[in-house]
C-alpha positions in Angstrom: 165.0 101.5 -128.0 164.6 99.9 -124.6 165.1 96.0 -124.3 164.7 94.0 -121.2 165.6 90.2 -121.0 164.0 87.7 -118.7 166.0 84.5 -118.5 165.6 81.4 -116.4 164.6 77.8 -116.5 161.6 76.1 -117.6 158.7 76.9 -115.3 160.6 79.5 -113.5 158.1 82.2 -113.8 159.8 84.3 -116.5 156.7 84.6 -119.0 154.3 85.6 -116.3 156.8 88.1 -114.8 157.7 89.6 -118.1 154.1 90.1 -118.9 153.5 91.9 -115.7 156.4 94.1 -116.5 155.0 94.8 -119.8 151.5 95.6 -118.4 153.2 98.0 -115.8 154.9 99.7 -118.6 151.5 100.3 -120.3 150.0 101.5 -117.2 152.9 103.9 -116.6 152.6 105.3 -120.1 148.8 105.7 -119.7 149.1 107.7 -116.6 151.5 109.9 -118.4 148.8 110.4 -121.1 151.0 108.5 -123.6 149.2 106.2 -126.0 150.8 102.7 -126.2 149.8 99.2 -127.6 150.9 95.9 -126.0 151.9 93.1 -128.6 152.7 89.6 -127.8 155.1 88.0 -130.2 154.9 84.2 -129.8 157.3 81.9 -131.3 156.2 78.5 -130.3 154.9 75.8 -132.8 152.4 73.2 -131.4 154.3 70.1 -132.6 152.3 67.8 -130.2 149.2 67.9 -127.8 151.2 68.9 -124.9 152.8 71.8 -126.7 149.5 72.9 -127.7 148.3 72.9 -124.0 151.3 75.1 -123.0 150.4 77.5 -125.8 146.8 77.6 -124.8 147.7 78.3 -121.0 149.8 81.2 -122.2 147.0 82.6 -124.4 144.4 82.3 -121.5 146.6 84.1 -119.0 146.7 87.1 -121.4 144.0 89.7 -121.5 142.2 91.5 -124.4 144.9 94.2 -124.3 147.3 92.2 -126.1 147.6 92.3 -130.0 149.1 88.8 -131.0 151.5 87.9 -133.5 152.8 84.4 -134.5 156.4 84.4 -135.4 158.1 81.1 -135.2 160.7 81.7 -137.8 160.9 85.4 -139.1 161.2 87.1 -135.8 163.6 89.9 -136.8 161.3 90.9 -139.6 158.4 90.9 -137.2 160.1 93.0 -134.7 161.0 95.5 -137.7 157.3 96.6 -137.8 156.7 98.0 -134.3 156.9 101.8 -133.6 157.9 103.9 -130.4 154.6 103.6 -128.9 154.6 99.8 -128.9 155.5 97.6 -125.9 156.5 94.2 -127.2 156.7 90.9 -125.5 158.6 88.2 -127.2 158.1 84.8 -125.8 160.4 82.9 -126.2 163.9 83.4 -127.9 165.1 79.7 -127.3 161.8 78.4 -129.0 162.6 80.7 -131.8 166.1 79.4 -132.1 164.9 75.8 -132.0 162.6 76.4 -134.7 165.4 78.1 -136.8 167.7 74.9 -136.3 164.8 72.5 -136.8 163.8 74.3 -140.0 167.2 73.5 -141.5 167.5 70.2 -139.9 170.9 68.3 -140.4 172.0 71.0 -142.7 172.0 73.6 -139.9 175.5 75.2 -139.7 177.0 77.3 -137.2 177.3 80.2 -139.7 173.7 79.9 -140.7 172.6 80.1 -137.0 174.8 83.0 -136.3 173.4 84.9 -139.1 169.8 84.4 -137.9 170.9 85.6 -134.4 172.8 88.6 -135.7 169.6 89.6 -137.7 167.8 89.3 -134.3 170.4 91.3 -132.5 170.2 94.1 -135.3 166.4 93.9 -135.2 166.5 94.5 -131.5 169.1 97.3 -131.6 167.3 99.2 -134.5 163.6 98.9 -132.9 162.3 102.1 -131.6 159.8 100.0 -129.5 160.1 98.8 -126.0 160.8 95.1 -126.2 160.8 92.5 -123.4 162.5 89.3 -124.4 161.8 85.8 -122.7 164.5 83.2 -122.9 165.3 79.8 -121.3 168.8 79.2 -119.7 169.5 75.7 -121.1 173.3 75.8 -120.1 173.1 74.9 -116.5 172.7 71.3 -116.9 174.8 68.5 -118.4 176.3 68.7 -121.8 173.6 67.2 -124.0 174.3 64.0 -126.0 174.3 64.5 -129.9 176.0 67.1 -132.0 172.6 68.9 -133.0 171.7 69.1 -129.1 175.1 70.7 -128.4 174.7 73.0 -131.4 171.4 74.4 -129.9 172.7 74.6 -126.3 175.8 76.4 -127.5 173.9 78.9 -129.8 171.3 79.4 -127.1 174.1 80.6 -124.7 175.8 82.8 -127.2 172.3 84.2 -128.4 171.4 85.0 -124.6 174.8 86.7 -124.2 174.3 89.0 -127.2 170.9 89.9 -126.1 172.0 90.5 -122.6 174.8 92.7 -123.7 172.4 95.2 -125.5 169.7 94.9 -123.0 169.2 97.8 -120.5 167.8 95.2 -118.0 168.4 91.5 -117.5 166.4 89.7 -114.8 167.3 86.0 -114.0 164.1 84.0 -112.7 164.2 81.3 -110.2 161.2 79.6 -108.5 159.2 82.7 -109.3 161.6 85.1 -107.9 163.1 87.8 -110.0 167.0 88.3 -109.6 168.2 91.5 -111.3 171.6 90.9 -113.0 171.7 94.2 -115.0 169.9 97.4 -114.8 168.1 99.6 -112.2 
């Protein structure tokens, strides 16, 4: 198991940087004569035309070497299918968390969210694949109004901490520039 976390704000460059790192991992393995497969696990749901455009922009940026998977809710189960030769990019954890909370709406509880996040953490720990995770840092701004918004921000922060704790490498992205927080 090898996990890397790329975290930053919106449009910080984290997704494209993570994609380049996954491609570099593929090229390295190929140069060593090791067979590998690139997988892109997308968590976004196109709730509106603008989000559909964002999704399409991400899709256009990727080449044919990527095997795409849509996993807006069942992320832990999706990660369980990958093998040691797989290089997996998950984009993005905070959209997945949003989907989890949105799916349960007003009935979303801290315990339910924690259960989903723990299942994700366990799936990452148990996976033999190399996994690159992209997540937004949403806790740098003001405290949001509304209980459900605060529930999301709090759990996004705790989720990012849990993933960062198990990751071998954590990179913070700002203005397209990577800042290594953990790892070599």
